[in-house]
C-alpha positions in Angstrom: 110.5 103.2 106.7 106.8 103.4 107.5 104.8 103.3 110.8 102.0 100.9 111.1 98.7 101.7 112.7 96.1 99.2 113.9 92.5 100.2 113.8 89.7 98.1 115.3 85.9 98.4 114.9 82.7 96.7 114.1 82.1 98.5 110.7 84.7 97.9 107.9 83.6 100.8 105.7 84.0 103.2 108.8 87.4 101.8 109.5 88.6 102.3 105.9 87.3 105.9 106.0 89.1 106.4 109.3 92.3 104.9 108.0 92.2 107.4 105.1 91.4 110.4 107.3 94.0 109.6 110.0 96.7 108.4 107.7 96.6 111.1 105.1 96.8 110.8 101.3 99.9 108.7 101.4 98.7 106.1 103.8 98.4 102.5 102.4 96.1 99.8 103.8 98.1 96.8 104.3 95.6 94.3 105.7 91.8 94.2 106.7 90.7 91.1 108.6 87.6 90.0 110.2 88.3 88.5 113.8 86.5 87.1 116.7 87.2 88.2 120.2 86.1 86.9 123.7 83.5 84.4 124.3 83.8 80.8 125.7 85.3 78.3 123.4 84.2 80.3 120.3 80.6 80.9 121.6 79.4 84.4 122.3 82.5 85.8 120.6 82.3 89.3 119.2 83.1 89.8 115.5 85.0 92.8 114.5 87.5 94.1 111.9 91.1 95.0 112.1 92.8 97.3 109.6 96.5 97.8 109.4 97.6 101.0 107.8 101.2 102.0 106.8 101.9 105.7 107.2 105.2 107.0 105.6 107.7 108.7 107.9 107.4 112.5 107.9 103.6 112.3 108.1 101.9 114.4 110.9 99.4 112.6 113.0 97.7 114.4 115.9 100.5 117.0 115.9 103.2 114.4 116.1 105.7 113.9 113.1 106.3 110.2 112.5 110.0 109.4 112.1 110.0 105.6 112.2 112.1 105.5 115.5 
């Protein structure tokens, strides 16, 4: 089993680098999407990226061991 992390930001390359750094060498990028948030009926919406990363159980993130529970 794996744990999924959702990362959001305005720069895709920065998010991919962050995903690799935070998820470790065994992390797998599952999805990267460009989304629009906010605004009024689509106007003035902010465009950003969402990256979903799967991290295998047993990986240590921020001093916490992921166990899939």
